[in-house]
Structure formats: structure tokens, C-alpha cells
N, C-alpha and C positions, 0 to 999 in steps of 0.2 A: 660680292658674296658668292662663293663657289661651293657647289654641292659636293659632298663626299662621294656621292654616287658616281660622279664623273671620273673620279680616280679609280673606283672599283671597275667601272665599265672599260677603262683602258687597260687595266692590268689583268683582268680575268679574261681568258680566251673566250671568244664569242660562242663556240659550241658549248663551253662549260656553263654558260649563263642561261642556256635555253630552258633548263629545268626550273629556273626561277619563275618562269611564267606559269608552270604547272602548280607551283606552290602558291602563287598569288591567287589562283582560282579557288583555293580552299578558304572557306569563310572564317575558319578559326586561326588562320596563319598569323594575323596581327596580334592575337591575344596570347600566343604561346611564347614561352621563354623559360630560361633557367631561373628558378626562384632564388632570391637572395635573402639573407637573414635580415637585412635592414630594409625598412620601408622608405627611407630617404632616397630620393632619386626617381620616384615614379612620376613626379610632375616638376616642371621648371619652377613653379611658384613656391613649392616647398623648399627647394634648394635656395631660392632667393631669400626667403624668410630666414633660413638657417644662416646664410651668409651675412645677414644684417647684424647678427651678434657675434659671429665667429670669424669673419674675414679680418685679418690684421690691418690691411690697408684702409678699410673703412673705419676701423677702430681709431686709427691715427687721424683720419679726417674729422671724426666726431670729437676727439680730444682737442684738436686745433680749434674747432668751432667753440667748444666750451672755454678754452683758454682766451679766445677773443672776447667772450662775454664777460669774463672776469676782469678785463681791462677797463671796463666802463667806469666802475667805482673809483679806481685810482686816478682816472683821467680828470675827474672833477674835484678831487681832493686838494686841499691846500698843501703846499710843501711842508715838510717837517721843520719845526722851529730849531734854531741853533743855540747852543749854550756855549758861552765863552768864559774862560777864567784868565784874567790878566793880572800879573804880578808886577806892580810898578816899583821901581827902585829895588830890584831883587838883590843888588849888591849892598844895599843899606848904606850907601855913601852919605846920604843926608843925615843919618842919625848915628853913624860911627860904629854900628854893629857889624858882625860878620855876615857874609852873603848867605841867603837862604832861598829855598824853593818851596817853602811851606806857606800856604795861605795864612794870613794874619801875622806872619813873622817878617814881613817886608814893609817897605814904606807905605804902600797902599795896595789893597786887594780889591779888584773889581769883578763883580759877577754880572754877566750880561746875557740876556735872552733876546733873540732876534727872530721875528716871524716874517719870512718873505711873503709878499702878496702879489699874485699875477694881476696884470692890468684888467680894467673893466671888460667883461665879456669873454675873456680868454678861457676861463674855466668852462663856461657854457659851450663855447666852440670846441673845446677839447672833448667834452662829453659827446657832442654831436658827431665829431670825427670818429670817436671810438665806437659809437653806435652804428655808424655807417660801415665800419670795418667788421662789426659783428654780422651785419646783414650780408656783407660780401663773403665772410667766412661760412655762413650758413648756406649761401648759394654754391660755394665751392664744395662744401660737404654734399649737397644735393647732386651736384654735377658728378662727383666721384661715385655716388651711389648709383646714379643713372648709368654711368659707364660700366660699373660692376654688374648691375642687374642685366643689362643688355648682353654683356659678355657671357654671363652664366646661361642665359636663355639660348643664345646662339650655340654655345658649346653643348648644351643639353639637346638641342635639336639634332646636332650631329651625332651625339651619343644615341639618341632615339633612332636615327636612321641606321647607324651601325648595328644596333641591337636588332632591329627589325630585319635588316639584310642578313644578319647572322642566322636568325630563325628561319628565314626563307631559304637560305642556302642549305641548311640542314634538311629541310623538307625536300629541296631539290635533289640533294644527294640520295635520299631515300627513293625518290621517284626514278632517278637514273639507275639505281640498282635494280629496281623493278623492270625497267626497260632492258637492262642487261640480261636478266633472266629470260625475258621474251625473245631477245635476239639469239641467245644460246639455244633456246628450244627450236627456233626456226632454223638455225644453222645445222642442228643435228638432223632436222628433217630435210635438209638440202634446199630450204626455201630462202636462204640468206647467205651471201658470200662471207668468207672469213674477214675480208677487209671491214665489213660493217660491224662485226663483233669487236675487232680490234679498235675501231674508231669509238665505239661505245665505251670500251674500257679506258681509252685515253680521256674521254669526257669525264669519267668518274675520278680519275687521278687528278685532272685539272680542277675538278670541283673540290676535292679534298685540299688541294693547295690553296684555293681561294678561301676555303673555310678557315685555314690556319691564319691567313692574312687578315681576315675579318675579325677573328678573335683577338689578335694583337692590336688591331686598330681600336676595337671597343675598349680594351684594357687601357690603351693610351688616353682615350677620351675620358674614361672614368678617372684616371689619375689626374688629368687636367681639372676636372670638376672638383675632385677632392682637394686639390691645391687651392682653388678659389674659395673653398669652404673652410679652410684652415684645418683639414683632416689629414690623416696619414694617406700616402699615395695609394695604398692597397686596401683602404677601408671599403667595406661592402656598400654597394649601391643597388637599389632595387631595379628591376627591369622597368623601363619607362612605359607609362600608359599612353594611350592615344591623345594627342593634343586637341585642344578645342577647335571647332570648325573655323575656317577663315571668315572674318567679318564681312558683311555685305554693305554696311552703311557708311563706309569711308568716302569722303568727298575731298577732292584736292584743295578747294578753296579754304575749307575749315582747317585742313592740315597745315597749309602754308601760313595761315593766320596764327595758328598755335605755335609754329616754329619761330615766327617773328617775335613772339612775346614769352612763351613758356620754355623755349629751348634752354637747357641748362647753361650752355656756354654764353648765350645771349644774356641770360640773367646775371651771370658772373660779370660780364662786361658792363651791363647797365649799372650794377651796384658799384663797379669800379668808378663810374662817373660820379656817383654820390660821394665816394671817398675822396676823389680828386677835388670836388667842389668844397667839401669840408676843409681839406688841407689848404686850399686856396684862401678860404675865409680866415683860417688861422694865420696864414702868412701875412695877409694884409693887416690883421689885427696886431701883429708884432710891431707896427708903426707906433703903437701906444707904449709908453714905458711901463715897466714893472716897479713895484714898491717893496718897502720893508719897514717894519716898525720894531722898536726894541726898547727895553728898559735896562738900566744899569744900576747896580747897588755898589756904591763906593765905600770902602771901609779902610780908613787910615789906621796906621799902627797905634797912634795915640791921637784920638780925635773923634768927632761925631760922624756917624754914617750919613750918607746922602744918596739921593736918587737922581738919575738922569733919564730923560726920555729922548729917544732917537727916532727920526723919520728919514728914510732913505729913498731916493728915486733914481731909477736907471735912466741915463741920458741916451736916447736913440741917435747916436752920432754916426754910426757906420752906415750911411745911406746907400752907398754903392753896393754893399753886401746885401742889404735888404731888397734893393731893386732887382738884383740878380735872383734872389730867392723868389720874388714875386713873378718874375718872368718864367722861372722854372715851374712854378705852380700853374701858370697859364698853359705852358706847353704840356704839362702832365694832364691837364683837363682835355686839351685837344687830342692827346694820344688816347685817353680813355674813351672819348667819343668816337674816334676812328676805330678803336678795337671793337666797340659795340656794332658799328656798321659792318665791319669785317666779319664779325660773328654771325650777324644776320645774313650776309651774303653767302657765307659758307654753309650755313644751315639750310638756306633756300636751295642752293645748288645740290647739296647732298640729298635733301628731301626730294628734289625733282628726279634724281636718278633712282632713288629707292621707290618712289611712287610709280615711275615708268616700269621698273622691274616687277612691281607688285601687280599693276594692271595687266601687263603682258602675261604674267604667270597665271592670273585668274582666267584670262581668255584662252590661253593655251590649254589649261586644265579642262575647261569646258569643251573645247574641240576634241581633246583626246578622249574624254570620258564618253561623249555622245556620238562621236563619229568614228575615229580611227580604231579605238579599242573594240567596239562591237564588230566592226568589219574584220579585224584580225582574229577575234574569237571565233567568228563564223568560219573563217578560212581554216583555222586550226581544227575546229570540230569536223569540218568536211574532210580534211586530210586524215584525221584519225579514223573516221568511218570508212574512207577509201582503203586505208591500210588494213582494217579488219576484213574487208571484202577481197583484199589482194589485188586491187587495181592500181595502187601506188606503192613505191618502195619507201624504205626508211629515210632516204635523203629528202623526199618530198615532205615527210612529216617533220623532219628536223628543220627544214627551211620555213615551214609554217610556224613552228614553235619559235624559231629565231625572230621572225617578223613580230610575233606577239611580244616576245621578251624585249625587243627594241622599244616598242611602244610603252610597255610597262616600265622599263627603265627610264625612259624619257619622262613618263608621268611622275615617277618618284623624284627624279631630279628636279622637275619643274615645281612640284609641291614643296620640296625642301627649299629651293631658291626663293619661292614666294613667301614662305614662312620666315626665312632670314630677312627678306626685304621688309616684311611686316615688323620684325624686331627692330630693324634700323629706323623705320618710321616712328615706332613708339619711343625710341631713344631720342630722336631729333625733335619730337613734339613734347618731350618732357612728361610722358605718360607714366614712367616708373616713379613711384613715390616711396 
């Protein structure tokens, strides 16, 4: 999970970023933004709920789960009966008439109805197998939803970061322009060299370039969100609101236990075991024969009609083929069990990495907020006061601002990475419903 702030920090010149710290000190910076016509986009949860009905991929997963449900009833139904019409002595050789293909105009017409009957217990096992497939299809639908919801939330966090960074850069540009006026005033009084004025103007130009880049990045993230929501790429999205505070009650033991049982991929693999067991039971049940019963109405051309009753049994003669199918079913069950263990191992490993990043991020944020940030703010305030009294030059002020912005940028990066780690944790533990 990589923070978008890392990209911005590399591309934007370091002097151009210093005014970002000044904007961060304003209490209203996080709540300002360009108003959008739509209210959709202010929170990740609203986007997720919208995607539940509008995302085409999840609509396909829902339809597949519903289709699996409809297979249960046919699985336990009897096969359709067969109707046969048999024309005996169609050439009428026995009675000397001309040949015919009309019922009643031949030597004898037979009407037969046959009903195939699966062997004992086969229909019940077919229903159980279909129900197991329904459960697996539901688990696959839930896994698709979890993946989609996590993707939306992660993309929304990046959209949120880009939006806030865009607001802060606009504030920073305003503050830089104010510093430019101060530097020009001092230059006219002979208190500042020309190089300092030119440097400040370069900072403003670099800040404007960074603003253009941030605007394009925000538009790209908004287009990505709209794509996940099944909307037009340029559909309006509201400015994101502040996300909820990071939770404090997470414990690794509970998370790993949840990942071992509630992880979507683990659930899909576990339901795959039930499907494999049901198919194995059906395969062994094929050792028993199937049956068929039928009745036949015989109608001679000249004579009395009669009835026949038929009973048919399938002879399970191809034993080599059946044994191969039974071995196949056993191997499929072993494969399903191995897939479940593999899913558990992967979920545990990924959760371990996500938890490590989350715990590290929380501790880093605490240190930054309570130690480094206050120290950098005090240094910045002291340099500003010294500049006002004329005891330091602009370079000292810029260096103090640069130190503060480095800490602010790291704080933003860490917070975003921590929230992305939390999103990954929620996905791995099956929290998205």
C-alpha cells in the first residue's frame, strides 16, 4: 500500500512544498474545497452502497448466485418421461396392403410411455450437491463484494488525500504570494538581495505547476471511482469529508482468528470442500443401477388392443470407468482441502503484513503528533519572530518551514498508509458485508 503523497513529495520541488506547512496550520484547511453538484463521494460508505446496486461486475456475481439457487429444484426432479410411437409392419407385408406411415394403417401401432427412475438416494444426493454449489456461489458473491468494497474504499482514500492536498496547495500558493509581496517590499528598501526575490518567484511558479499536477491526479482518481460505480467518467463527485478516526480496539489475536474463518477466500475454499464431498458421494452412488418403467398400448390393424408393462434396469458393467471417476472425486476432495489450507495461509500472511503496517503507522503518528511536530512548529515560530526582528534572513525561515513541511508530509503519508492498511485488514477479516 503506497501513499499518493509519496509521489507528490518526489515530483514537487522541495521549496515549493514549504508553504504547505503554512496551510496546514490553518484550522479550516481540511474543510475547504470546491463544492460539487453531487453529494455522492463525500464518504466511502456512500460510494460502497451505491456500487452495491450499480457496479456491473457485482451484478454479474449476484446473478450467478441466483442462477445457482435455481439449480436446486431441477437437481431433485425426476427425468422427463419419454413417449414412443412404433409402427409395426409399416410395409403391410402381412396383410397385403400398400405401405403406410400413418398410425392405425399398419400391421400394429404401439404407443409407449417410459419414465426413467434414478437409483435409490441419487436424487437426494443431487439436491445436496446443488445446495452445496449454492453456498459456494454465495461465498463467491460475497468475496467479489469484499474485493469491490475494499477497492472503492482504498481509491476513495487516495481521492480524499488528493483533494485535501489540492486544497492545501491552493492555500500554500496564496501564502507564497503574500511572502512575495513582503520580499519585494524589503527588496525596494534594500533589505533583501535580488536573488531572494527571484527565488520566491520560482517557488510560486513551481507551486502552480504542482497545483496543475494535483488537479489532474484528483480528476483521474474521480474517474476511477466513477468507473467502479458504473457512472460516466466525468460524473460529479462531492469533495470528500474527513474519515472516521482510526480504531483503538484492534487486537491481532482476534484478527487472525477472523481471517482463519471469515476471510472471503477461505470461505469460498471451505464451501468448495462441501461441494467436493457431495460430488464424491454422488460418484459412489453411481455404483447402484438406474431404472425405468413403462407401459405400452398395442393396437393391431384388425384385432383387440392390449397393454404391456415394462421394467428396465441399467447394468453397472463399466467398473473400470466408475473406479476412475471415484478416484477423480477423491483427488478433487484432496485438492479442495488443500485450497482451503492455502487460502488460510495466504490470508494469515497478508494479514500479518497489514497488521504490522497498521501498528507501525499508529505508533509513528503518535510520535509525529506529540514530539516532532511540536518541535518543528516551535522552530518555525521562532524563525518567523527572528525574521520580524531582522536577526535572521529568509533562508533561515525557509529552512524552518521546510523542516516543518517534511514532518507534515510524513504525517500525511503515514496516516494514509495506516488507513490503507486498515482497509486491507477489513478485507482480509471479511468485515465488508
